[in-house]
C-alpha positions in Angstrom: 13.3 -29.8 3.2 16.7 -29.8 1.7 19.8 -29.7 4.0 21.3 -26.9 1.9 20.8 -24.4 -0.9 22.5 -21.2 -2.0 19.9 -18.7 -0.7 17.1 -19.0 1.8 14.3 -16.4 1.6 12.4 -16.0 4.9 8.9 -14.6 4.2 6.5 -15.0 1.3 5.1 -11.5 1.0 5.7 -9.2 -1.9 9.3 -8.5 -1.1 10.2 -12.2 -0.7 8.4 -13.1 -3.9 10.1 -10.3 -5.9 13.5 -11.6 -4.5 12.6 -15.1 -5.5 11.7 -14.1 -9.0 15.1 -12.3 -9.5 17.1 -15.2 -8.0 15.1 -17.7 -10.1 15.7 -15.7 -13.3 19.4 -15.7 -12.5 19.5 -19.5 -12.1 20.6 -19.3 -8.5 19.4 -22.1 -6.2 16.9 -20.8 -3.6 14.3 -21.8 -1.1 11.4 -19.7 0.3 10.1 -20.4 3.8 6.7 -18.8 4.8 5.3 -19.1 8.3 1.6 -18.8 7.2 -0.6 -21.0 5.0 -0.5 -18.7 2.0 1.7 -16.3 0.1 1.2 -12.5 0.0 2.1 -11.2 3.5 -0.1 -8.2 4.3 -2.1 -8.7 1.1 -5.0 -11.1 1.3 -8.6 -11.5 0.1 -11.4 -13.4 1.7 -14.5 -14.6 -0.2 -17.6 -14.1 2.1 -21.1 -14.8 0.8 -20.3 -13.7 -2.7 -18.3 -10.6 -1.6 -14.5 -10.2 -2.0 -13.1 -8.6 1.1 -9.5 -7.5 1.1 -7.8 -7.6 4.5 -7.8 -3.9 4.7 -8.8 -1.6 1.9 -5.8 -1.4 -0.5 -5.4 -0.3 -4.2 -3.0 -1.0 -7.0 -1.3 1.8 -8.8 -0.3 1.0 -12.4 2.5 3.6 -12.3 4.6 1.5 -9.8 7.8 1.0 -11.7 8.6 -2.5 -10.5 5.2 -4.0 -11.5 6.1 -4.2 -15.1 9.2 -6.3 -14.3 7.2 -8.9 -12.5 3.8 -9.3 -14.2 1.4 -8.2 -16.9 -0.9 -5.8 -15.1 -3.6 -6.1 -17.8 -4.0 -9.8 -16.9 -5.3 -8.7 -13.5 -8.4 -7.3 -15.1 -8.1 -4.1 -13.2 -11.3 -2.2 -12.3 -10.3 1.5 -11.9 -11.5 4.3 -9.6 -12.3 7.8 -10.7 -9.1 9.9 -10.7 -10.1 12.3 -8.0 -12.0 12.7 -4.7 -15.3 13.8 -3.3 -15.1 16.0 -0.3 -17.9 16.4 2.2 -18.2 20.0 3.3 -21.3 20.7 5.4 -24.3 20.0 3.2 -22.2 19.9 0.0 -20.3 17.1 -1.8 -17.5 18.7 -3.8 -16.0 16.7 -6.7 -12.3 17.3 -7.5 -10.7 15.4 -10.3 -7.2 15.1 -11.8 -7.5 17.4 -14.9 -4.8 15.4 -16.7 -7.0 12.3 -16.5 -10.4 13.9 -16.8 -10.1 17.2 -18.7 -13.8 18.0 -18.6 -13.7 18.1 -14.8 -10.8 20.6 -14.7 -12.9 23.9 -14.9 -15.3 22.6 -12.3 -12.4 21.8 -9.9 -10.8 25.2 -10.5 -13.9 26.9 -8.9 -14.7 24.3 -6.3 -15.3 25.4 -2.7 -12.1 23.8 -1.2 -9.5 26.4 -0.4 -8.9 29.2 -2.8 -8.2 29.2 -6.6 -4.5 30.0 -5.7 -4.5 26.9 -3.4 -5.8 24.6 -6.1 -3.3 26.0 -8.7 -0.4 25.5 -6.3 -1.6 22.0 -5.4 -1.9 21.2 -9.2 1.6 22.6 -9.7 3.0 20.5 -6.9 1.5 17.3 -8.4 2.6 18.2 -11.9 6.1 18.8 -10.8 6.2 15.4 -9.1 4.8 13.8 -12.2 7.3 15.4 -14.6 10.6 15.9 -12.8 13.1 13.1 -12.8 12.7 10.9 -9.7 16.4 11.5 -8.8 15.8 15.3 -8.6 12.7 14.8 -6.4 14.7 12.6 -4.1 17.5 15.2 -3.9 15.2 18.0 -2.7 15.5 19.1 0.9 13.7 16.6 3.1 11.1 17.5 5.7 7.7 16.2 6.8 4.8 16.0 4.3 2.9 18.7 6.2 5.9 21.1 6.1 6.4 20.4 2.4 2.8 21.2 1.7 3.1 24.5 3.6 6.4 25.2 1.9 4.5 24.9 -1.4 2.2 27.7 -0.3 -0.9 25.7 0.5 -3.3 27.3 3.1 -4.7 25.7 6.2 -8.1 25.5 4.5 -7.0 23.2 1.6 -4.6 21.2 3.8 -7.3 20.5 6.5 -10.3 20.1 4.2 -8.7 18.1 1.4 -5.1 17.1 1.6 -4.8 15.8 5.1 -8.0 13.7 4.9 -6.8 12.2 1.6 -3.2 11.6 2.5 -4.1 10.2 6.0 -5.6 7.2 4.3 -2.6 6.8 2.0 0.1 7.1 4.7 -2.1 5.9 7.6 -0.8 9.1 9.3 -3.1 11.9 10.4 -0.2 14.0 11.5 1.4 13.9 8.0 4.8 13.2 9.6 5.7 11.1 6.6 8.8 12.2 4.7 8.3 14.7 2.0 10.3 12.4 -0.3 7.6 9.7 0.2 5.0 12.4 -0.5 6.8 13.2 -3.8 6.8 9.6 -5.0 3.1 9.2 -4.0 2.0 12.3 -5.9 4.1 11.1 -8.8 2.4 7.7 -9.0 -1.1 9.1 -8.5 -0.5 11.6 -11.4 1.0 9.0 -13.7 -1.0 5.9 -13.0 -4.4 4.4 -12.8 -5.7 3.3 -9.4 -7.7 0.1 -9.3 -8.5 -3.4 -8.0 -7.9 -6.8 -9.6 -11.1 -8.5 -10.5 -10.2 -11.4 -8.2 -9.2 -9.2 -5.3 -5.9 -7.8 -4.2 -4.6 -11.4 -3.4 -4.4 -11.8 -7.2 -1.3 -9.6 -7.1 1.0 -11.9 -5.1 -0.5 -14.9 -6.9 0.5 -13.4 -10.3 4.0 -12.6 -9.0 4.4 -16.1 -7.6 3.0 -17.9 -10.7 6.3 -18.5 -12.5 8.0 -19.9 -9.4 8.3 -23.7 -8.9 6.0 -24.6 -6.1 8.4 -27.3 -4.8 10.8 -24.5 -3.8 8.3 -22.8 -1.5 7.5 -24.1 2.0 4.3 -22.9 3.6 3.5 -23.3 7.3 7.2 -23.2 8.1 8.0 -20.6 10.8 11.7 -19.7 11.1 13.0 -19.8 14.6 16.5 -18.4 14.0 18.7 -17.0 11.2 22.5 -16.8 11.4 25.3 -16.5 8.8 25.1 -19.6 6.7 22.1 -21.2 8.3 18.3 -21.0 9.0 16.7 -23.0 11.8 13.0 -24.2 11.6 11.0 -26.8 13.5 11.5 -29.1 10.5 15.3 -28.8 10.7 18.1 -26.6 9.7 19.1 -25.4 6.2 22.7 -24.4 5.4 23.1 -21.8 2.8 25.4 -19.1 1.4 23.0 -16.2 2.0 19.8 -15.6 4.1 17.4 -12.9 2.9 14.8 -11.9 5.6 11.7 -10.5 4.0 9.1 -10.6 6.8 7.2 -7.7 8.3 9.3 -5.2 10.3 8.5 -6.5 13.9 9.3 -10.1 12.9 12.5 -8.9 11.1 13.7 -7.1 14.2 13.2 -10.4 16.1 15.2 -12.5 13.6 17.8 -9.8 13.1 18.4 -8.2 16.6 20.8 -5.6 15.1 18.0 -4.2 12.9 16.5 -0.9 14.1 12.9 -1.2 15.4 10.3 0.2 12.9 7.2 1.9 14.2 4.1 0.7 12.5 0.9 2.5 11.6 -2.5 0.7 12.1 -5.9 1.1 10.5 -9.2 -0.6 10.3 -11.6 -1.2 7.4 -15.4 -1.6 7.8 -17.2 -3.5 5.0 -20.9 -2.9 4.4 -23.3 -4.3 1.9 -26.2 -2.3 0.4 -28.7 -2.9 -2.4 -28.7 0.8 -3.3 -25.3 2.4 -3.9 -24.9 5.7 -2.1 -22.9 7.1 -5.0 -23.0 6.5 -8.7 -19.3 6.3 -9.4 -16.1 4.7 -8.0 -14.7 7.7 -6.3 -13.0 8.1 -2.9 -15.1 10.2 -0.5 -13.2 12.1 2.3 -14.3 14.2 5.2 -13.6 17.9 4.7 -15.4 18.8 8.0 -12.3 18.0 10.0 -14.0 15.4 12.3 -11.1 12.9 11.7 -13.2 9.8 12.4 -13.3 8.3 8.9 -10.3 8.6 6.6 -12.1 7.6 3.5 -15.0 5.6 2.1 -15.7 4.2 -1.4 -18.2 2.0 -3.2 -15.7 -0.6 -4.1 -18.0 -2.6 -6.4 -18.4 0.4 -8.7 -14.7 0.0 -9.6 -14.7 -3.8 -9.5 -18.2 -5.3 -9.8 -16.8 -8.8 -9.0 -16.3 -7.6 -5.4 -20.1 -7.9 -4.8 -22.8 -10.4 -5.9 -25.5 -9.4 -8.3 -28.0 -6.9 -6.8 -25.5 -5.8 -4.0 -22.9 -3.2 -3.6 -19.8 -3.2 -1.4 -18.7 -0.2 0.6 -15.3 0.0 2.2 -14.6 2.5 4.9 -11.2 3.0 6.5 -10.3 4.5 9.9 -6.7 5.4 10.9 -5.3 4.6 14.3 -4.9 1.8 16.8 -8.2 2.2 18.5 -11.1 1.9 16.0 -14.5 3.2 16.9 -17.5 0.9 17.2 -19.3 0.1 14.0 -22.4 2.2 14.9 -20.2 5.3 15.2 -18.8 4.6 11.8 -22.2 4.0 10.4 -23.4 7.4 11.7 -20.5 9.1 10.1 -21.3 7.3 6.8 -24.9 8.7 6.9 -23.4 12.2 7.3 -20.8 11.7 4.6 -23.0 10.2 2.0 -26.0 12.3 2.9 -28.4 9.4 3.0 -29.6 6.8 5.5 -27.4 3.7 6.1 -29.9 2.0 8.4 -30.6 -0.8 5.9 -26.9 -1.5 5.3 -25.5 -4.9 6.4 -22.3 -4.8 8.3 -20.3 -7.7 6.8 -17.1 -7.5 8.9 -14.5 -5.2 10.4 -10.9 -5.8 9.5 -8.2 -4.5 11.8 -4.7 -4.3 10.5 -2.5 -3.4 13.5 0.7 -3.3 11.5 -0.4 -2.0 8.1 2.5 0.2 7.0 5.8 1.2 8.5 6.1 4.8 9.6 8.4 6.8 7.4 9.3 10.1 9.1 12.4 12.1 8.0 15.1 11.2 7.3 14.4 8.6 4.7 17.2 9.7 2.3 16.7 8.4 -1.2 14.2 5.7 0.0 16.9 3.0 -0.3 18.0 1.8 3.2 20.8 -0.8 3.3 19.7 -4.4 2.4 23.1 -6.1 3.0 23.8 -6.5 6.7 27.1 -8.4 6.4 27.9 -12.0 7.1 25.7 -13.2 4.3 22.6 -11.7 5.9 20.2 -9.5 3.9 16.9 -7.8 4.6 14.0 -6.7 2.4 10.6 -5.1 2.8 8.8 -1.8 2.4 10.6 -0.6 5.5 13.8 -0.6 3.5 12.3 1.6 0.7 8.9 3.5 0.6 5.9 2.2 2.7 4.0 0.9 -0.3 3.5 -2.0 -2.7 6.2 -0.5 -4.9 8.5 -0.2 -1.9 8.1 -3.9 -1.0 8.6 -5.1 -4.6 11.6 -2.7 -5.2 13.4 -3.7 -2.0 13.0 -7.4 -2.6 14.3 -7.0 -6.2 17.2 -4.9 -4.9 18.1 -7.2 -2.0 18.2 -10.2 -4.4 20.6 -8.2 -6.6 22.8 -7.6 -3.6 22.8 -11.3 -2.9 23.7 -12.1 -6.4 26.6 -9.6 -6.3 28.0 -11.2 -3.1 27.7 -14.7 -4.4 29.5 -13.8 -7.6 32.3 -12.1 -5.7 32.8 -15.1 -3.3 
């Protein structure tokens, strides 16, 4: 490990990698220190008996603006999901699709049994507005919670409780929909504009692709950082002196390294992976519970979107549950029998993945989703807790923090 460099990046998740890419492009000397044995932070994929199991069900949205700066999305060989949802209501499965993406499904969605026709038109209008209005205008709108914003848009209890809350709870990991309305606007914008999918090699392919252009000799794995201070970073392997330190670890670790940083509340969720020879659905579409039981947030046949996630003759089903106390697998399996409307007795439980700190909570006020990244004294911070709680937020904050570092170094 060198005794000095210009910039030390602490953390090799998406934010740290995006920062490294910008610094490297600018020709500024840097070093990245990662406590774990791999890059990617909260994004990882395990190969188990021919299945690809992401560490928590996640998806990639092609409309994230920062992606195009950092990689060619087409090279990820993205398998995409149906642009819509299935809703379980009693003995019915109701299919609702984005009419902009699947025009043939529009008339059917208009008369579906979720809320009223007025509800569905208002929801479509809300999504269309988020997709077409300038982002700056969306971020200048009065800020409230997501639930309050939905009610302000005129949506009824029926459509909120039977469709919108079940869907968004899995996106925000927030059953209460306390997430800022500005985060909601950006999420609706990205869903309306982009394709949702999974890389053929698992979500871990995303950080690998972002890291690919970086020199590996500038990245130190298995190197926990014990202390950061203006001008230096201390590890068990020694101390590095530098002109700037950019902390890009998860929020709890960031608060430890930077005691002046406000504590960020984290949302937790759990994903249950099952294997089955007979897929319970014929398409890669998210299934949510419109019966208001609030046990399962969503479930999907992952291998319909990305066949590489399962070996030949098998299908992979991912089911996500929101909250810090996940139910036992038999409870989830019983819910899956009800949701899919068929027996799950012959399904194989592959594993349960708990993610206790999956996403930072983002209640109002979030402002323009650009919290300060320069802390003074040559210290900087990045992560989705400095922007929106998402892959886009992590990448954007890392890129922005690196820009702030470069500005300070040039001014010095």
